[in-house]
GUMAR-675441 format. One record per residue (C-alpha): residue number from 1; residue in one letter; x, y, z. Coordinates in steps of 0.25 Angstrom, whole numbers, plus 5000, padded with zeros to 4 digits. Layout:
! residues N
REC pos code    x    y    z
REC NUM    A    X    Y    Z
...
//
This chain:
! residues 468
REC pos code    x    y    z
REC   1    X 4973 5296 5104
REC   2    X 4977 5300 5090
REC   3    X 4968 5306 5080
REC   4    X 4961 5297 5070
REC   5    X 4963 5307 5059
REC   6    X 4974 5316 5056
REC   7    X 4974 5326 5044
REC   8    X 4986 5327 5036
REC   9    X 4994 5340 5036
REC  10    X 4995 5348 5023
REC  11    X 5009 5343 5021
REC  12    X 5006 5328 5024
REC  13    X 4994 5328 5014
REC  14    X 5002 5335 5003
REC  15    X 5010 5322 5002
REC  16    X 4997 5315 4998
REC  17    X 4993 5326 4989
REC  18    X 5006 5326 4981
REC  19    X 5004 5311 4978
REC  20    X 4993 5316 4968
REC  21    X 5005 5320 4959
REC  22    X 5009 5306 4958
REC  23    X 5021 5306 4967
REC  24    X 5020 5296 4979
REC  25    X 5023 5304 4992
REC  26    X 5028 5293 5002
REC  27    X 5041 5292 5009
REC  28    X 5048 5279 5015
REC  29    X 5061 5272 5017
REC  30    X 5069 5259 5013
REC  31    X 5075 5251 5024
REC  32    X 5084 5240 5022
REC  33    X 5082 5230 5033
REC  34    X 5089 5218 5039
REC  35    X 5078 5210 5045
REC  36    X 5079 5202 5058
REC  37    X 5082 5188 5057
REC  38    X 5070 5180 5053
REC  39    X 5062 5192 5048
REC  40    X 5069 5194 5034
REC  41    X 5060 5185 5026
REC  42    X 5047 5191 5030
REC  43    X 5051 5205 5035
REC  44    X 5037 5210 5030
REC  45    X 5030 5202 5041
REC  46    X 5040 5207 5052
REC  47    X 5038 5221 5047
REC  48    X 5023 5221 5047
REC  49    X 5023 5215 5062
REC  50    X 5033 5226 5065
REC  51    X 5024 5238 5059
REC  52    X 5012 5232 5066
REC  53    X 5019 5233 5079
REC  54    X 5024 5247 5077
REC  55    X 5011 5253 5071
REC  56    X 5006 5259 5084
REC  57    X 5019 5268 5084
REC  58    X 5018 5271 5069
REC  59    X 5005 5278 5068
REC  60    X 5008 5284 5054
REC  61    X 5007 5270 5048
REC  62    X 4993 5269 5052
REC  63    X 4988 5282 5045
REC  64    X 4978 5281 5034
REC  65    X 4975 5293 5025
REC  66    X 4960 5298 5024
REC  67    X 4956 5308 5014
REC  68    X 4948 5320 5019
REC  69    X 4933 5319 5013
REC  70    X 4931 5330 5002
REC  71    X 4945 5333 5003
REC  72    X 4942 5342 5015
REC  73    X 4957 5341 5020
REC  74    X 4970 5334 5019
REC  75    X 4969 5319 5021
REC  76    X 4969 5313 5035
REC  77    X 4976 5302 5042
REC  78    X 4968 5291 5049
REC  79    X 4977 5287 5061
REC  80    X 4977 5273 5066
REC  81    X 4973 5266 5053
REC  82    X 4974 5251 5052
REC  83    X 4986 5246 5044
REC  84    X 4987 5234 5035
REC  85    X 5002 5231 5037
REC  86    X 5002 5220 5027
REC  87    X 4998 5230 5016
REC  88    X 5008 5241 5021
REC  89    X 5020 5232 5023
REC  90    X 5023 5224 5010
REC  91    X 5034 5215 5006
REC  92    X 5042 5215 4992
REC  93    X 5053 5208 4987
REC  94    X 5064 5211 4977
REC  95    X 5068 5202 4966
REC  96    X 5082 5196 4966
REC  97    X 5092 5200 4967
REC  98    X 5087 5211 4977
REC  99    X 5097 5222 4975
REC 100    X 5096 5236 4981
REC 101    X 5093 5242 4967
REC 102    X 5080 5233 4966
REC 103    X 5076 5238 4980
REC 104    X 5078 5253 4977
REC 105    X 5070 5251 4964
REC 106    X 5059 5244 4971
REC 107    X 5058 5255 4982
REC 108    X 5057 5266 4970
REC 109    X 5045 5257 4965
REC 110    X 5039 5256 4979
REC 111    X 5040 5271 4982
REC 112    X 5033 5275 4969
REC 113    X 5020 5268 4974
REC 114    X 5011 5277 4981
REC 115    X 5005 5273 4994
REC 116    X 4990 5269 4994
REC 117    X 4982 5279 5002
REC 118    X 4971 5269 5008
REC 119    X 4980 5264 5019
REC 120    X 4991 5270 5028
REC 121    X 5001 5277 5019
REC 122    X 5014 5268 5021
REC 123    X 5020 5255 5015
REC 124    X 5032 5246 5019
REC 125    X 5038 5237 5009
REC 126    X 5047 5225 5014
REC 127    X 5056 5222 5002
REC 128    X 5064 5209 5002
REC 129    X 5073 5202 4992
REC 130    X 5086 5211 4994
REC 131    X 5098 5203 4991
REC 132    X 5105 5209 5003
REC 133    X 5094 5202 5012
REC 134    X 5089 5215 5018
REC 135    X 5074 5219 5017
REC 136    X 5070 5233 5013
REC 137    X 5058 5240 5018
REC 138    X 5052 5251 5010
REC 139    X 5043 5260 5017
REC 140    X 5034 5271 5012
REC 141    X 5025 5281 5019
REC 142    X 5017 5292 5013
REC 143    X 5024 5306 5016
REC 144    X 5010 5311 5021
REC 145    X 5012 5303 5033
REC 146    X 5026 5308 5037
REC 147    X 5039 5315 5034
REC 148    X 5053 5310 5037
REC 149    X 5053 5313 5052
REC 150    X 5039 5306 5052
REC 151    X 5045 5294 5045
REC 152    X 5056 5294 5056
REC 153    X 5046 5293 5067
REC 154    X 5039 5281 5060
REC 155    X 5052 5274 5058
REC 156    X 5054 5276 5073
REC 157    X 5041 5268 5075
REC 158    X 5045 5257 5066
REC 159    X 5060 5255 5068
REC 160    X 5068 5251 5079
REC 161    X 5082 5254 5084
REC 162    X 5085 5240 5088
REC 163    X 5081 5226 5081
REC 164    X 5068 5223 5089
REC 165    X 5062 5210 5087
REC 166    X 5053 5210 5075
REC 167    X 5038 5208 5078
REC 168    X 5032 5195 5074
REC 169    X 5018 5198 5074
REC 170    X 5010 5211 5072
REC 171    X 5006 5219 5084
REC 172    X 4992 5222 5088
REC 173    X 4985 5231 5078
REC 174    X 4984 5245 5083
REC 175    X 4970 5251 5084
REC 176    X 4965 5257 5071
REC 177    X 4955 5269 5068
REC 178    X 4944 5268 5059
REC 179    X 4943 5276 5046
REC 180    X 4936 5289 5049
REC 181    X 4923 5293 5042
REC 182    X 4921 5304 5032
REC 183    X 4915 5314 5042
REC 184    X 4927 5312 5051
REC 185    X 4937 5314 5039
REC 186    X 4930 5326 5035
REC 187    X 4929 5332 5049
REC 188    X 4944 5329 5051
REC 189    X 4948 5335 5037
REC 190    X 4940 5348 5039
REC 191    X 4945 5350 5053
REC 192    X 4960 5348 5048
REC 193    X 4958 5358 5037
REC 194    X 4952 5368 5046
REC 195    X 4964 5366 5055
REC 196    X 4974 5368 5044
REC 197    X 4967 5381 5039
REC 198    X 4967 5386 5054
REC 199    X 4982 5382 5056
REC 200    X 4986 5389 5043
REC 201    X 4979 5402 5047
REC 202    X 4984 5401 5061
REC 203    X 4999 5399 5055
REC 204    X 4998 5412 5047
REC 205    X 5001 5422 5057
REC 206    X 5012 5414 5064
REC 207    X 5018 5411 5050
REC 208    X 5019 5425 5046
REC 209    X 5025 5429 5060
REC 210    X 5035 5418 5058
REC 211    X 5038 5422 5044
REC 212    X 5040 5436 5049
REC 213    X 5049 5432 5060
REC 214    X 5058 5423 5051
REC 215    X 5059 5435 5041
REC 216    X 5064 5444 5052
REC 217    X 5073 5435 5060
REC 218    X 5080 5428 5048
REC 219    X 5086 5439 5040
REC 220    X 5079 5437 5028
REC 221    X 5077 5422 5029
REC 222    X 5064 5423 5021
REC 223    X 5070 5429 5009
REC 224    X 5082 5419 5009
REC 225    X 5071 5408 5010
REC 226    X 5064 5413 4998
REC 227    X 5077 5414 4991
REC 228    X 5081 5400 4994
REC 229    X 5070 5394 4987
REC 230    X 5076 5391 4973
REC 231    X 5073 5383 4961
REC 232    X 5080 5370 4958
REC 233    X 5086 5367 4945
REC 234    X 5078 5356 4937
REC 235    X 5084 5342 4937
REC 236    X 5079 5328 4933
REC 237    X 5073 5327 4947
REC 238    X 5064 5338 4945
REC 239    X 5053 5331 4936
REC 240    X 5040 5324 4936
REC 241    X 5042 5311 4944
REC 242    X 5036 5298 4939
REC 243    X 5030 5286 4946
REC 244    X 5043 5278 4948
REC 245    X 5053 5280 4959
REC 246    X 5068 5277 4960
REC 247    X 5075 5275 4974
REC 248    X 5089 5274 4978
REC 249    X 5097 5274 4991
REC 250    X 5110 5278 4997
REC 251    X 5116 5276 5011
REC 252    X 5127 5284 5016
REC 253    X 5135 5283 5029
REC 254    X 5130 5294 5038
REC 255    X 5144 5296 5045
REC 256    X 5150 5300 5032
REC 257    X 5139 5310 5029
REC 258    X 5141 5316 5043
REC 259    X 5156 5316 5041
REC 260    X 5154 5324 5029
REC 261    X 5145 5334 5036
REC 262    X 5154 5336 5047
REC 263    X 5166 5338 5039
REC 264    X 5160 5349 5030
REC 265    X 5152 5355 5042
REC 266    X 5138 5351 5035
REC 267    X 5126 5344 5040
REC 268    X 5122 5330 5037
REC 269    X 5111 5335 5028
REC 270    X 5120 5344 5021
REC 271    X 5129 5332 5017
REC 272    X 5116 5324 5013
REC 273    X 5112 5336 5003
REC 274    X 5126 5336 4998
REC 275    X 5126 5321 4995
REC 276    X 5113 5322 4988
REC 277    X 5118 5335 4980
REC 278    X 5131 5327 4976
REC 279    X 5123 5315 4971
REC 280    X 5113 5323 4964
REC 281    X 5124 5332 4957
REC 282    X 5131 5319 4952
REC 283    X 5118 5312 4948
REC 284    X 5113 5324 4940
REC 285    X 5126 5327 4934
REC 286    X 5128 5313 4929
REC 287    X 5114 5315 4922
REC 288    X 5118 5329 4917
REC 289    X 5107 5335 4924
REC 290    X 5114 5342 4935
REC 291    X 5109 5357 4935
REC 292    X 5119 5368 4938
REC 293    X 5110 5374 4949
REC 294    X 5110 5367 4962
REC 295    X 5100 5356 4965
REC 296    X 5089 5359 4976
REC 297    X 5085 5349 4986
REC 298    X 5071 5349 4992
REC 299    X 5073 5345 5007
REC 300    X 5062 5342 5017
REC 301    X 5063 5349 5030
REC 302    X 5056 5345 5043
REC 303    X 5047 5355 5049
REC 304    X 5045 5346 5061
REC 305    X 5046 5353 5075
REC 306    X 5055 5346 5085
REC 307    X 5048 5334 5092
REC 308    X 5036 5334 5081
REC 309    X 5034 5319 5078
REC 310    X 5022 5320 5070
REC 311    X 5021 5310 5059
REC 312    X 5018 5319 5047
REC 313    X 5026 5329 5038
REC 314    X 5032 5341 5043
REC 315    X 5042 5344 5032
REC 316    X 5045 5355 5021
REC 317    X 5055 5356 5010
REC 318    X 5067 5366 5007
REC 319    X 5076 5368 4996
REC 320    X 5091 5365 4997
REC 321    X 5101 5367 4987
REC 322    X 5110 5355 4984
REC 323    X 5121 5363 4977
REC 324    X 5123 5353 4966
REC 325    X 5129 5364 4958
REC 326    X 5142 5363 4967
REC 327    X 5151 5352 4963
REC 328    X 5159 5350 4976
REC 329    X 5152 5342 4986
REC 330    X 5158 5349 4998
REC 331    X 5155 5363 4993
REC 332    X 5141 5358 4990
REC 333    X 5140 5352 5004
REC 334    X 5144 5366 5011
REC 335    X 5135 5373 5002
REC 336    X 5123 5364 5006
REC 337    X 5127 5365 5020
REC 338    X 5126 5380 5020
REC 339    X 5113 5380 5012
REC 340    X 5106 5370 5022
REC 341    X 5110 5378 5034
REC 342    X 5102 5390 5028
REC 343    X 5091 5381 5024
REC 344    X 5089 5376 5039
REC 345    X 5088 5390 5044
REC 346    X 5077 5393 5034
REC 347    X 5069 5381 5037
REC 348    X 5070 5384 5052
REC 349    X 5066 5398 5051
REC 350    X 5054 5395 5042
REC 351    X 5049 5381 5048
REC 352    X 5037 5387 5053
REC 353    X 5033 5393 5040
REC 354    X 5033 5380 5032
REC 355    X 5019 5374 5031
REC 356    X 5016 5359 5033
REC 357    X 5001 5360 5032
REC 358    X 4990 5366 5024
REC 359    X 4974 5365 5024
REC 360    X 4968 5352 5018
REC 361    X 4955 5357 5013
REC 362    X 4954 5351 4999
REC 363    X 4969 5349 4998
REC 364    X 4967 5334 4993
REC 365    X 4961 5341 4981
REC 366    X 4970 5353 4978
REC 367    X 4983 5347 4983
REC 368    X 4981 5334 4975
REC 369    X 4977 5342 4963
REC 370    X 4989 5350 4964
REC 371    X 4998 5338 4965
REC 372    X 4992 5331 4952
REC 373    X 4993 5344 4945
REC 374    X 5008 5345 4949
REC 375    X 5010 5331 4943
REC 376    X 5002 5332 4931
REC 377    X 5007 5345 4926
REC 378    X 5021 5341 4930
REC 379    X 5023 5354 4937
REC 380    X 5036 5350 4944
REC 381    X 5042 5350 4930
REC 382    X 5037 5364 4927
REC 383    X 5041 5371 4939
REC 384    X 5055 5374 4943
REC 385    X 5060 5364 4953
REC 386    X 5062 5368 4968
REC 387    X 5071 5356 4971
REC 388    X 5078 5344 4964
REC 389    X 5078 5334 4974
REC 390    X 5072 5331 4988
REC 391    X 5082 5328 4999
REC 392    X 5078 5324 5013
REC 393    X 5087 5320 5025
REC 394    X 5080 5314 5037
REC 395    X 5087 5310 5049
REC 396    X 5086 5295 5053
REC 397    X 5089 5285 5063
REC 398    X 5104 5284 5067
REC 399    X 5104 5269 5071
REC 400    X 5099 5257 5064
REC 401    X 5085 5253 5065
REC 402    X 5077 5241 5064
REC 403    X 5063 5238 5058
REC 404    X 5055 5225 5063
REC 405    X 5069 5219 5067
REC 406    X 5076 5222 5054
REC 407    X 5088 5231 5054
REC 408    X 5086 5244 5045
REC 409    X 5099 5244 5037
REC 410    X 5095 5256 5028
REC 411    X 5084 5266 5029
REC 412    X 5083 5274 5016
REC 413    X 5072 5285 5014
REC 414    X 5062 5285 5002
REC 415    X 5055 5298 4999
REC 416    X 5047 5306 4988
REC 417    X 5049 5312 4974
REC 418    X 5039 5322 4968
REC 419    X 5037 5329 4955
REC 420    X 5049 5338 4952
REC 421    X 5057 5332 4963
REC 422    X 5060 5318 4958
REC 423    X 5071 5314 4968
REC 424    X 5071 5313 4983
REC 425    X 5083 5310 4992
REC 426    X 5080 5307 5006
REC 427    X 5090 5302 5016
REC 428    X 5089 5298 5031
REC 429    X 5100 5294 5041
REC 430    X 5100 5279 5046
REC 431    X 5109 5272 5055
REC 432    X 5122 5279 5050
REC 433    X 5118 5281 5036
REC 434    X 5112 5291 5027
REC 435    X 5101 5284 5019
REC 436    X 5097 5290 5006
REC 437    X 5084 5287 4998
REC 438    X 5083 5293 4984
REC 439    X 5069 5293 4977
REC 440    X 5067 5298 4963
REC 441    X 5057 5297 4952
REC 442    X 5063 5285 4944
REC 443    X 5061 5293 4930
REC 444    X 5069 5304 4936
REC 445    X 5081 5296 4943
REC 446    X 5080 5281 4939
REC 447    X 5094 5278 4944
REC 448    X 5093 5284 4958
REC 449    X 5104 5276 4963
REC 450    X 5115 5284 4956
REC 451    X 5110 5296 4964
REC 452    X 5110 5288 4977
REC 453    X 5125 5283 4974
REC 454    X 5128 5298 4972
REC 455    X 5126 5300 4987
REC 456    X 5136 5290 4991
REC 457    X 5146 5296 4981
REC 458    X 5143 5310 4986
REC 459    X 5146 5306 5001
REC 460    X 5159 5300 4996
REC 461    X 5163 5312 4990
REC 462    X 5161 5321 5002
REC 463    X 5168 5310 5011
REC 464    X 5180 5312 5002
REC 465    X 5180 5327 5004
REC 466    X 5179 5324 5019
REC 467    X 5191 5315 5019
REC 468    X 5199 5324 5009
//
């Protein structure tokens, strides 16, 4: 039987503390759907019945946040909470004519709204009124719940690989757990803090041994790792972010991207980085804001062990030069490919040294206070930037999927921006396409579609080199 209370790790809790800086920390997606015949007019009701049926397999949707009494530790998840699906799955409608531009603007507005913490930290918005006849589904879940791989696991619980018959009535409600009392919360928080301190102390000898071993067997890898941490040039993206968001998408043929990768002996991710670099270079050059020094991307890397299916965050960040100072896209691709090869070796060697947890005693006070100070003092604009843009590439399903009987035509990711890092480009593969979702502070990049269009143009330029 699963535990009723589960303490957040330091990394998971950090996404909650960071919201004190005024930056919502949820992730999500936008799906364009073709509902099954007879279900397009009220897809919201169909989806509510579908989610009710799948709740036993989607436990993360039934987690509700509980604060530790007296800030004795990180917040806790109460498992098996009751869920009012009517309030979590809402219906919206675009005004005529229902263009894609209207949809992307609405997604930006919805993504700027924080999730209320008095209920499970997720929300689905069914959006009707598209002139194409499709239905859009915007989903958002707090990053404290899961990372990219955890999102894939949740998708497997809700999505199907064939058009199953949509549910017409809600399934039997799963059993729920009662809210814990203060004594139980305090005991769980103190126990978790003690375990985190003990775990930290136990890890010290092993960490020192691993560091020593890595230093001895990787020919000065520690020194190279230290040297590889560089400062990024300042760009318009390295500013304090406001309350509004802009959103744009691009969908590229996966086969063409793979063809470019094969032709130049690079990985698919190398090509993705090159496409982003080309689009960013042109975008900033048109605005007379392209620095002479290469842009730096912050890239999430998974720390998950093989077979680990926990629904939580197990990620860290690394720097990757985009070589936007190189004009030729082929030379840029080859340079990026050489750099990422070395980066993979560094991450592999030091994976065990990267922490994902820290003790939670009084953390809700000091971590939240630091986040507020970071925002109010505009520290991100005072310190030299370590990156200019966040770029994340998550493998996705290779076959078409269905949700509540509706075919998923497109599956665009939606991610996070923070102070000093006002642009995020996230991509996942889906059914023969690479689906890019671009999120930015609207004050920083109000016309984000120009950058999204640059991705398509960049692929065209590389394909022209392949066929030359």
